[in-house]
Steps between C-alpha positions, in 0.01 A plus 500: 500500500599864472684650795498873581776642720566852627797657675316602819567167665678406820686170487445248778767524769566127495452227236574129503653410164376178336727199462754468223368358174847380396549307826145361498534355149839347578359353821207342317714347225765360732233364739325337203816312404590398856418164654265579789296789636628862511346794679518844338422769758376847409468424124391762249148429383461671163416410142863413421544268797160336442623427147802330657276296733303377199830411334639290785164328545513398135852372569339267757564693823223556754455853639292569811437871554458581868491836672833670445672181382494248219584133547645332192525122463775450244548255217849384590613643168270280291229680306170323490220515243165315492541481124877472439463450125297819467738684730442814702394847388593786733353847471746731674255790477709819523781349706830510316679371810279190505538450123879510494582327828245219456615437141831363620336272754260369236803383302577247771205283401427278201143631510449779241418834662353790302530856632275787397368819657328828430588730209780668694657165586483392136715803413773410751811355328620158621730389219826510701353286777339256258826461311687415819236245601546339159877496558441313825279230347146636487277492194345842444245616243342843460134502399464840333815708486850357543651599834172615656211344692307288451764229495525135601785339698573132551791344684662335672779751552837327460748774586797607290636836393318816391569866448224750570466879485258623762340838432267382776639320805204261490666297223797420724285447810297247302808299409641520853176360642468208262857386431574366853211256443619395152651158433850626424728790581448843339739778402349841422693785337340842550654772278218748585305529825261776603318523835768307691336540845211278387750225416655555843152444645472169314847396622402578859204265462735231361738558791215445746423179310865392540530481119859467379616732220801701388461868413784675319408870538156440342663434162527124534313244707560130556210306652527129583187305407307245700429733793166543680295777659397463863179614669531825698319743729573861404350848543483720188637853557335820384539606137736791435364530144158579647648715778665724240167666419435603862863605546476721194156633600646625830808638322311716251228619738739579786312271740620239749398135482612182672499182290481178700605155388822601321835335569803693372713187524283318245631429149239711313664742259234769537610576854748724316213747456552590866857617439400675173236707677748578778742624233221721360456666840256291708565415862464125551518275806544125456439243771473120502134491400414843364611800298393856591534775243469876550440687177736792442580733206637280224799536271559313175772248439616216275383149592597172339186285505648188340444305822168668583290532183166481683587824679507703177132611499501621861838671471401670174206658681716603796756659271234743370496654849878522538698812427718462194555204270456134588629223277365146534736294290630155398156338520406396146324192639226732631369486143442127540269507803118501497535802276788698351525697824752751362268614220183471712632712787627761259160512326284518814715742700519728196121527515543638853754757383824322585823599326610148415721352231516139389833324460560155356578373847316739731358845560623854562267710716544871566318606810329837471233729644278741311392841626223352718748274676357180352731227377246288311144567389217257548401321183322197357763229477520132407649226713538277191394199707836509681478485878821694564408773251159540664649529849766745378238725339297492819808621692557773240142619548568559872727788404318627192281807482135408457345164426661197336289224352657158433302312236504157666652406836416128496850372413636592849349171615787322318740577787342749742123444526446741792725780372229762470346398832835549678553826312171622644297492179 
């Protein structure tokens, strides 16, 4: 539905940030391949994670959703199908994380598994990952366009050697999750890797599973085959990617907000937004379980977002309210998300009067004020069905003069279903 937002709005003083989508999906997939029952505490319940639940249930896992925890009875690494000759068809919905990470695990089975999704998912490239799965013994066929969903995968994965360029870290995370369970050993050469912190997150999960691997500076991995995943009991931390929108809202409105559920020692890359906003002028306190931000006058700067592409929409908005020029660079993979977020943010913020320039790999934003003191003007804008674009435009509206109308806010349910409720709208 349409969402109307005005600047005369006081942020809540305290917000509990929802659980990490990236951790929740990894937890579900590892639990599904373990032998026994795992408990996932404080999981994120959103469209993306529900897509992952459907996926692991089709793999043969059993998921019991209780209050504030999910119990997953795993398959022991053996995918099950009631009709093995017909195989399994998985609709990943809008969840690229589920699509890519589950594709590798599907290659472990001799049952054919077909992956599809919504229109945005069908535009997400997968060729590099599919090529590597072929190198390691899987049979892969694309149904419509080579290198894109829908595609079918059939194993079993044998291991071997492969070289993969990773404009998205999810390609490498997929291989790291499946290759320990393959029949033989695997060697992975990685000449290009973006979003390294998400691979570090995957490796932390493998460490907790006591999986053996060798990591040569993220450019080469050796993974012995024949390993197993074990059941676990783990709490999911708060999501820094979601927290970024409230952090930026406080920064550009000059307000103070405490965000509970965040752990600065966690492996999530988007915790770097905290230090970026501090560099722009905000006062920030970090404790074991929360982050408190005090909005202050902002100054521009240059920020390399290669490790934090999901932060681009929120930071682009914040930069409009910073004095001077801000450069958000080295993030070409932002064009490969739910939308081309570089072009989309340039288009929508321009409607609100932003001085913004599009680069191949990022954005240049020149903060400014007109004679009335306004930075941005309210406007009718489009969220393009992209949850992070919608939330970023909502944050921009908090500092804009007049009324901003977002054409459709429904996509926030993909990762942050109660975003507008917590925002106070």
